[in-house]
N, C-alpha and C positions, 0 to 999 in steps of 0.2 A: 246732756247735749241740745244744742238748737236744732232748728227746722232748717238752716241753711244749707248746703252742698259741703259737704268737708272732704280733706285730702285723705288719702291712706293713712299717712304719718298720723294726722291729726286724730281720725278717728280710732285707731290701734290705742292712740297714748290715752283718750279720753275712755276707752273702755277698759283697759289696764286698769286705772284708776278706779272705775265703778265696780270689778270684780273684786280688786283687792285680794287675791290670793294666792297661793304658791305657782297657780297654774294659769294664771289670769293671762299673759303675754301669750303661750301657746292658743289658748282655747280662742282668745279674740283673734289671734291668724288664723287659724281653722276654721273658723265661725266667718269671717271676711271673705276669705279664699273662696269659700262655697258659696256665698252671696256673690261674689263676683263668677263664677266658675272658672276660677285661675289657680294654680298651682301656690303654694305660699311662698314661692322663692319670687312671685309677679309683686307679692308686697315688697319686698325687698329691691326690687329691681325700680319700679316706680312709685316711691312713697309719695311725691308731691300729686300724681294725679288724684284727679276730684274723683269722687264714688257718685254715681247716678245717684238721684233720686230714689228711684224705686230700690233700689240694690240697699242703698242708705239705710231707707224704712224697713226693710226683711232684716238687716244686720242688728237694728235699735230692739225690734221684735225680740229676736232671736237672744240678745245681751239681757234682755228683762227677765226671759224665759230662762238663761242660764243663771241670772242672780238670783232665781226663785229655786235652784237647784236643781233641773234638768238636765242629762247628760247631751254632752256637747254631741255625741254620736245618733241620739235621739233626735237631735233639733235637725242635722243634717241628713240622715238617714244613712250615713255611711263613717266606717272606719276603716283604717290601714292594717293589715295584718300581713306579716313576712311579704311586702311591697305587692299585696292584693287588695284592690277597693272593694272590700265588702258591703252589702247592704247588711243595713241593722234596723230591727223593729222592737218594740216592748213587748216583743214575744222571746226575744232570744238573750242570752248574756252578751255584754259588749265584749269583743275581744281585748284581752291585755296583752302586754308587752311580755310579761314574765313566761307566758305559754308558748311564745317563741324560742324558749329554752328546749321546752319538749320536741318541738319540730328539729329542733337540730341536733338533739341527740338521737332522735330517731332516725334522721337521714343518715347518720354515722352508722347505723345499722344495717340500714335497708339497700339491697344493691343497686345498682344504677344498669348494670349491663343485661339482667335478665327480671323477668316477671316475680313479684312476691304478691301476696295473698294480703290484703289487711283491713283491718277492722278499726273505727272510728267510732266508740260508743257516746251517746249523748252528742253530738255534733252540733248542736246549735245552729249558730250561723253557717256552717259548714268549715271552718278558720281551718282546722286540724287538717281535715280530710283533705281539703281543697289546694292547702300551700305544699302538702306530701305528693299532691297530683300533680301540681308545676313543676316540681322538681324530680318526679319518679313516674315519667309518660309510660313505664313498661309495667307498671303496678296498676292492681285491681283492686279498688278499694272500696267498704261496704260502708257507706254513714248511717246512723240511726240516732233516733231520738223518739220518745216517747212524747212530744209535742207534735199533733200534725201543722200547726203553724210554723213552730220552727224549720219544721222539715222543707215548710212552702219557701221559706227564705232561703234555706241552704240551696236547694235545686235552682231557685231563682238565681244565685251566684254562680254555680256551677255553669249554668249556660249562658251570662252574662261573660263570662271570662273563658266560655269555650274549653271547660275543662272535662273530657265527655269519658275519661276512666273512672269514675266514681258513680257508684249506684246509691239512692237513699231508698230505705226502709224505715216504717214506724214499728216503734215496741220499745221495752223497758232493757235495758241493759242486755244480757245474754240471749234473751227471747227470739231476737229477731236472724239469730245466727245460725238457729235450727240444728241440724247437723254439721254443719260446715267446720272445718278446720281453717287456721290462719298464720300466716308467718309471724306477724304482729298483730297486737291489738292496743290502741291506744286510747285513753280517754283522760278529759276534765271534768270529772263530775263535781257535784256540790259537795263541799268540806267544810263549810260553815257551821259551828254550832248552834242550833236554834235560838239559844237566848245571847248571842254573842251581840254586845251593842251598836258592832260596826253593821249590821243589817240596817239599821235605823239613822245611818247619817251618809252622806257623801251620795255618790251615783247610785250605790246598789239600792237605795232605797224604790228605784225607778225601775229595776230590773226583776226579772221573775224569780219570784222567793226559789219556786222549786229548782232552779239551775244554781240555787246559792245555798241553801240550808241542808243539813242531813242530820238529824237527830242531837241528840244531848250532848254529844262530841264530836259532831261534825263525823263522823265513822260509818254513819251506816250504809251510805251508797257504795263508799270504798270497800268495805267489807263483803258485800254483795259481787262487786264488779270482781275482786279478785279471786273470789273463791269459783264464782262462775266460770271467769276467762279460761282456767286451767284444763276446763273441759273442753275448749276450744281453740286451744294451741296446739299446732301441727309440732313433729318432734323437733326440739331445739329452740320453740317459738318463744317471742319475749311480748310481755306484757311492760307496756309503758306508762304512768299515770301520775298527772299533777296532784300536789296534795298542798295542803297548808302550811305556813313556816314552823309551826311548832309541833308536827304531825311525824316528821321523818321514821324517829325512831319505831313510832306504834304502827306506823305501813311496812315499814320493815318487817315488824314481828307477823304482821297480816300474811304477809309474802312467806314468811319461812313458814309459818302453821299450815300454807295449802300448800305445802312441797315445792317452792321455787327454789334456783339454784342462782348463782353467778348474781346475788342481788348487789345493787348498788343506792347510793344516794346522791343526788347532784344539787347543785346550787345552779340560782339562775345569774343573771348578771348583776343583781344588786347584793350577791354573796349569800343569799337565803334559801335555803334547805327547800326545793320546790318539788323535786321529780324522782320518783323512785322506778327501778326497772329490775325486772328477774327471767331467767329462763325458765321454760319448763323444763 
C-alpha cells in the first residue's frame, strides 16, 4: 500500500490480499471499523469514502501486526460476546463464539421471573457472567478468577456496561465460594493438553497459557471443578461446563463419578461436542 489517501473499499481489498487468510475479510473490516470508530456496517454503506491519513496510518500499523500474528482483539482491545462489547487484554482469554452456546443452554435453565444464585468460575473478561447478568437482571452472580489482572478487566467491563448484579472475587475454582450454595455453577475452564501443538499456533500463542492448558490430557482443571462444585450446589442445582471437542465422554464420566444426575452433552453451533451439564 502506498502513502496516498485511499477509499474504504480500496483499503479493505488491499488488506484482504495482504492477510491472505480465511478470516482476512472479517479481520480487515473489524480493524478498519475500529480505526474509524464506526460499526462494520459503515464500511459497506460508504465504500467510496476516503479514510483520513491518521486513521489510515493506524490501520496499516494494525494490519502489519495482524500479519505477524497478533489477535485482532488485542489490537482493538475489544471483542463482542453475546452482543456485549467487552474489553480484552493480554491477561484474559479472548471470548469465543462457541462459548455463547453454553450461555444459551444456561439461560434455558435459569428462571427469568425470580432470583437465582449463580457462580461463574474462571471468569476472565467476565463474558459468561455479564451475558447472564444482561439477560437475567434478577440473578445474583458471583464471578471468580485466580488472576487479579483478569478480574480487573472483568470489573471494568461490568462497570462500563452498567451491569450491577455481578460481584467479582479472587481465588482458584471453588475456594472463593466459601460455604455458599448456588443454583447454577458455570465455567469455561482451561481444557487443552499441555503438549497440544495448537498452543503454538494462531491467536492462542498470545493468550495466557494458564487460561488454556490443563495437564497432560487437558482435564486437570475440569476434574477439580466437577468435584468441588458438587459441594457448592443447592438441591437440584446445575453445573454447566465447556470442554474440548474430544472430551465429551470423559467429562460425562467425571460428572457420573461425582454423583451428578440428568447429565447431558451438547453441541455448539458448529455441531461439535462442547458443553456438558448435570444436576446435583
